[in-house]
C-alpha positions as CSV (number, residue, x, y, z in Angstrom):
1,M,11.4,10.1,-23.1
2,A,10.1,8.6,-20.4
3,K,7.8,5.5,-20.9
4,P,4.1,5.8,-19.8
5,F,2.9,4.5,-16.6
6,R,1.1,1.3,-17.7
7,I,-2.4,0.3,-16.1
8,A,-5.0,-2.4,-16.4
9,V,-8.5,-1.7,-16.0
10,L,-10.9,-4.5,-15.0
11,V,-14.6,-4.3,-15.8
12,S,-17.8,-6.4,-15.4
13,G,-20.5,-4.1,-17.1
14,S,-21.0,-1.0,-18.9
15,G,-17.4,0.5,-18.2
16,T,-18.4,4.1,-17.8
17,N,-15.2,4.3,-15.2
18,L,-13.3,2.7,-18.0
19,Q,-14.5,5.7,-20.1
20,A,-13.8,8.3,-17.9
21,L,-10.2,6.7,-17.7
22,I,-9.6,6.9,-21.5
23,D,-11.3,10.5,-22.0
24,T,-8.8,11.6,-19.2
25,V,-5.8,9.9,-18.6
26,H,-5.1,7.5,-21.4
27,G,-2.5,9.4,-23.2
28,A,1.3,10.2,-23.1
29,D,1.9,9.8,-19.3
30,V,-0.6,7.1,-18.5
31,E,-1.2,4.1,-20.8
32,I,-4.1,1.9,-20.4
33,A,-2.2,-1.1,-21.7
34,C,-5.1,-3.6,-21.4
35,V,-8.6,-4.2,-20.4
36,A,-9.8,-7.5,-18.8
37,A,-13.5,-8.5,-18.2
38,S,-15.3,-11.1,-16.3
39,R,-18.2,-11.5,-18.8
40,P,-18.1,-11.6,-22.5
41,D,-21.0,-9.2,-22.9
42,A,-19.5,-6.4,-20.7
43,R,-20.1,-3.3,-22.8
44,G,-16.5,-2.1,-21.3
45,L,-15.0,-4.2,-24.0
46,E,-16.6,-2.3,-26.7
47,R,-15.0,0.9,-25.2
48,A,-11.8,-0.5,-24.9
49,A,-11.8,-1.7,-28.6
50,R,-12.8,1.7,-29.7
51,A,-9.9,3.4,-28.2
52,G,-7.7,0.4,-29.6
53,I,-7.1,-1.1,-26.2
54,Q,-6.2,-4.8,-26.0
55,T,-9.0,-6.9,-24.2
56,E,-9.5,-10.2,-23.0
57,V,-12.3,-12.1,-21.2
58,F,-12.0,-14.1,-18.2
59,A,-15.1,-15.5,-17.1
60,Q,-14.9,-17.8,-14.2
61,E,-17.1,-20.7,-15.6
62,T,-14.4,-21.0,-18.2
63,Y,-11.6,-22.0,-15.7
64,G,-14.0,-23.9,-13.0
65,A,-12.4,-22.4,-9.8
66,R,-11.6,-18.8,-9.2
67,E,-8.1,-19.3,-8.4
68,A,-7.4,-20.9,-11.9
69,R,-9.0,-17.8,-13.3
70,D,-7.1,-15.4,-11.3
71,A,-3.8,-17.0,-12.1
72,T,-4.4,-17.0,-15.6
73,M,-5.6,-13.4,-15.8
74,A,-2.6,-12.4,-13.2
75,D,-0.2,-13.9,-16.0
76,W,-1.6,-12.0,-18.8
77,L,-1.5,-8.6,-16.8
78,E,2.2,-9.2,-15.9
79,Q,3.0,-10.2,-19.3
80,R,2.0,-6.5,-20.4
81,D,4.1,-5.1,-17.7
82,V,1.1,-3.7,-15.8
83,Q,2.3,-1.2,-13.0
84,L,-1.2,-0.6,-11.6
85,V,-4.8,-2.7,-11.5
86,V,-7.8,-0.4,-11.7
87,L,-11.2,-2.1,-10.5
88,A,-13.7,-0.2,-12.5
89,G,-16.8,-1.8,-11.9
90,W,-15.4,-5.4,-11.4
91,M,-18.3,-7.2,-9.7
92,E,-16.2,-10.3,-8.6
93,L,-14.0,-11.1,-5.7
94,L,-10.4,-11.6,-6.4
95,G,-8.7,-14.4,-4.5
96,S,-5.7,-13.6,-1.7
97,A,-3.2,-15.2,-4.4
98,F,-4.1,-12.6,-7.0
99,V,-4.1,-9.6,-4.5
100,R,-0.8,-10.9,-2.9
101,R,0.7,-10.7,-6.3
102,F,-0.2,-7.3,-6.9
103,A,0.2,-6.1,-3.3
104,G,0.0,-2.3,-3.1
105,R,-0.8,-2.0,-7.0
106,I,-4.5,-2.4,-7.1
107,I,-7.2,0.3,-6.6
108,N,-11.0,0.0,-6.4
109,V,-13.4,2.7,-6.5
110,H,-16.6,2.0,-4.4
111,P,-19.7,4.0,-4.1
112,S,-19.7,4.7,-0.4
113,L,-17.7,6.5,2.2
114,L,-15.7,3.8,3.5
115,P,-15.7,2.0,6.0
116,A,-19.6,2.7,5.8
117,F,-21.4,0.3,3.7
118,P,-18.9,-2.0,2.1
119,G,-19.7,-4.9,-0.4
120,L,-22.7,-4.9,-2.6
121,R,-25.8,-2.4,-2.8
122,S,-23.8,0.3,-0.9
123,I,-26.2,3.0,-2.0
124,E,-29.1,1.0,-1.0
125,Q,-27.7,0.2,2.1
126,A,-26.9,3.9,2.8
127,V,-30.7,5.0,2.0
128,R,-32.1,2.2,4.1
129,Y,-29.9,3.4,7.0
130,G,-31.0,6.8,6.3
131,V,-27.5,8.8,6.3
132,K,-27.1,12.3,5.6
133,A,-24.3,11.9,3.3
134,T,-23.0,9.1,1.3
135,G,-20.0,9.5,-1.4
136,V,-17.3,7.7,-3.2
137,T,-14.1,6.0,-2.1
138,V,-11.1,5.1,-3.9
139,H,-9.2,2.7,-2.0
140,F,-6.3,0.1,-2.3
141,V,-7.3,-3.5,-2.5
142,D,-6.3,-6.1,0.3
143,E,-7.5,-9.4,1.2
144,G,-10.9,-8.0,2.8
145,V,-14.1,-6.6,1.4
146,D,-13.5,-3.0,0.4
147,S,-11.1,-2.6,3.5
148,G,-7.9,-1.4,2.1
149,A,-6.1,1.9,2.9
150,I,-8.1,5.0,1.4
151,V,-6.6,7.3,-1.1
152,L,-9.3,9.6,-2.0
153,Q,-13.1,10.3,-0.9
154,E,-15.9,12.8,-1.8
155,A,-18.8,13.0,-0.1
156,L,-22.4,13.7,-1.4
157,E,-25.4,15.0,0.9
158,L,-28.5,13.0,0.8
159,S,-32.0,14.2,1.4
160,Y,-35.4,12.0,1.7
161,P,-37.3,10.5,0.2
162,A,-34.5,9.4,-1.8
163,A,-34.5,8.1,-5.4
164,I,-31.9,5.4,-5.8
165,A,-31.4,6.2,-9.7
166,D,-31.0,10.0,-8.9
167,I,-28.3,9.0,-6.0
168,E,-26.5,6.5,-8.6
169,E,-26.4,9.3,-11.3
170,R,-24.7,11.8,-8.9
171,V,-22.5,9.1,-7.6
172,H,-21.2,8.1,-11.1
173,G,-20.5,11.7,-11.7
174,V,-18.1,11.6,-8.6
175,E,-16.7,8.2,-9.6
176,H,-15.6,9.6,-13.0
177,R,-13.9,12.6,-11.5
178,L,-12.1,10.8,-8.4
179,L,-10.8,7.7,-9.8
180,P,-8.9,9.3,-12.8
181,R,-7.5,11.6,-10.3
182,A,-6.1,8.7,-8.1
183,V,-4.8,7.0,-11.1
184,R,-2.8,10.4,-12.1
185,L,-1.6,10.6,-8.4
186,I,-0.2,7.2,-8.3
187,A,1.2,7.4,-11.6
188,E,3.2,10.6,-10.4
189,G,4.4,8.7,-7.6
190,R,2.7,11.1,-5.3
191,V,0.7,8.2,-3.4
192,R,2.4,6.6,-0.1
193,L,1.5,4.7,3.1
194,D,2.3,6.4,6.3
195,P,5.3,4.4,7.7
196,V,3.7,4.9,11.2
197,N,0.2,3.9,10.3
198,P,0.0,1.7,7.1
199,R,-4.0,2.5,7.1
200,V,-3.2,6.0,6.2
201,V,-2.3,7.2,2.8
202,L,-0.2,10.2,2.4
203,I,-0.5,12.4,-0.9
204,D,2.6,14.5,-1.6
205,D,2.4,17.8,-3.0
206,V,4.1,19.0,-6.2
207,D,7.2,21.0,-5.9
């Protein structure tokens, strides 16, 4: 019997995307091997514990420098044979050394149609700009800010006046579908970078 594809999920807050992964992909073919949190009060830790998933807290203030925290966390992940690192509401930057160590094996879910509105408060940015559509992007993580190759995207139409809370709820619904789908595709070996243009992600059809 084939071993499950092992992922780690990194969280900072409530962990609703983690819960979506627990509910949809955590099982025989994909295993959430561990959950790391940047804050000891992250509710994602409770969700992981209820599912019997190993957890650890890597608060930057405990280590002093981000580089020290990142190195310790990277060691912890590698000791657990993690094949993919999933940022699911991880609200801190990861240093270049960490990203290089897991190059091509980190994905993030972001609440906009990248490359539009990277960084923090993307929904608020979109509303201030008056765009007619926003959405969700799952992308590979590189050393920039929300600048890695795009795996999946889904758009949402906006109307005005726009209530941020309502948009956030709609965006979360998309995230909870799109992130598990991306994880499944990667676990199945169906995601690869175009050798001609590494900005382009190709998704292979199932035979």
